[in-house]
N, C-alpha and C positions, 0 to 999 in steps of 0.2 A: 254202089253209092260210096263216095269218098268220105273218109273219116276226118281229114284235116280241112277246115273251112277258112276262107278268106274273111276279112272283116266285113266286107259287103254281104257275103252269104250269111254270116252270123247275124248281122243286123236284120236281114230279111227274115231269117228264122225266128228271131225274137219278136218281130212285129207279127208274123204269121201265128206265133204261139198265143197271141192274145185272142185270135179268132177261131183257132182250131187246135185240137190236140196233136202235138208233134209225134211223129213215129219214133220208136225207141232209138233207131240209129241217128235220127236227127237230134234228139235230145242228147245223146252221147257225144256226138261231134260238136254240138254247141257247148256242152259242158267242158270238153277238152279245150276248145278255143278260149273260153272264158277264163280257164285256169292260167292261160299264158298271156292274155291280152288285157291290160288294164284299161285301155281305151274303150273296148267293148263292154267291160264291166261297168264303166262309167255311163255308157250309153244305156245299158239295161237299167241302171239306177234312175236315170233321167226319164226313161219311158215309163217306168213304174210310178214315178212321182207324178208325171202328167196324167196317167190313168187314174190315180187316186184323187187328184185334184179335180178331174173332170166328172167323177161319179156324182157329186151333188148336183152339178149342172144338168147332167143327163136325167136324173130323177125329177128335177124341177121341170125340165122340158117335157118329159113324158106326162107329168101331171097336167100341164097346160093344154096338151092335146086332147085330153078327155072332156 
């Protein structure tokens, strides 16, 4: 497994990390990439913001299904 990630690979890992636990080498390579890439740090902030703002809608939607 390679340690240095491209921005595209880092973004994929960030999105996958929302659905599954990343392997230790994946977490390490993502962390290294984020230390160097401000654009990916911004992307991570944006995806976390979207997840937080969608949580109330998800809980509302799940209540409506009952």
